[in-house]
C-alpha positions as CSV (number, residue, x, y, z in Angstrom):
1,M,118.7,139.9,101.6
2,R,122.0,138.3,101.6
3,M,123.8,136.9,98.6
4,M,124.0,133.2,98.0
5,N,127.4,131.6,98.4
6,E,128.8,129.3,95.7
7,F,127.6,126.1,97.4
8,E,124.0,127.4,97.6
9,A,124.0,128.5,94.0
10,Q,125.3,125.0,93.0
11,V,122.6,123.3,95.0
12,L,119.9,125.4,93.4
13,S,121.3,124.7,90.0
14,D,121.4,121.0,90.7
15,L,117.8,121.0,92.0
16,T,116.6,122.8,88.8
17,V,118.3,120.1,86.7
18,L,116.7,117.4,88.9
19,K,113.3,119.0,88.6
20,T,113.6,119.0,84.8
21,Q,114.7,115.4,84.7
22,M,111.9,114.3,87.0
23,S,109.4,116.2,84.8
24,G,110.7,114.3,81.8
25,L,110.5,111.0,83.7
26,M,107.1,111.4,85.2
27,G,105.5,113.6,82.6
28,D,103.3,116.6,82.9
29,G,100.0,114.7,83.3
30,S,100.0,113.1,79.9
31,G,102.6,110.5,80.9
32,G,106.3,110.6,80.7
33,R,109.0,108.0,80.0
34,L,107.9,106.0,83.1
35,A,104.3,105.8,81.8
36,E,105.5,104.7,78.4
37,L,107.7,102.0,80.0
38,E,104.6,100.7,81.9
39,R,102.6,100.6,78.6
40,R,105.4,98.7,76.9
41,M,105.6,96.2,79.8
42,D,101.8,95.7,79.7
43,R,102.0,95.0,75.9
44,H,104.9,92.6,76.4
45,E,103.0,90.7,79.2
46,Q,99.9,90.5,77.0
47,N,101.9,89.1,74.1
48,W,103.6,86.6,76.4
49,Q,100.2,85.4,77.7
50,R,99.0,85.0,74.1
51,A,102.1,83.0,73.2
52,K,101.6,80.7,76.2
53,G,98.0,80.2,75.3
54,F,98.9,79.4,71.7
55,A,101.5,76.9,72.8
56,A,99.0,75.2,75.2
57,A,96.4,75.0,72.4
58,M,99.0,73.5,70.0
59,S,100.1,70.9,72.5
60,V,96.5,69.8,73.0
61,L,96.0,69.7,69.3
62,L,99.1,67.6,68.7
63,A,98.1,65.3,71.5
64,V,94.7,64.7,70.0
65,I,96.3,64.1,66.6
66,E,98.7,61.6,68.1
67,V,95.9,59.7,69.9
68,A,93.8,59.6,66.7
69,F,96.8,58.4,64.7
70,E,97.6,55.7,67.3
71,A,93.9,54.6,67.3
72,W,93.8,54.5,63.5
73,H,97.1,52.6,63.3
74,R,96.0,49.9,65.7
75,R,93.0,49.0,63.5
C-alpha cells in the first residue's frame, strides 16, 4: 500500500473534522443542535399564535365595552 501524500492527509483530516461537526449539528439520534433549533422555533411560533389570539380577544372585548358605553351614554 502506498503512503498518503500531504494533500490526501489534509483532506482526510478535514473530513474527520467535518464528520464531527455534522454529528454535533444533526445529533446521534436523540437530536442535535438543529433539532433543538426546530423545537425553539416551534415554541416561538406557538407563543406568537397565543399572543395574536389574546390581542384579537382583547380587541373584541374593548369593542363590546365601547358599544355598551355608547349605548348607555345615549340614554
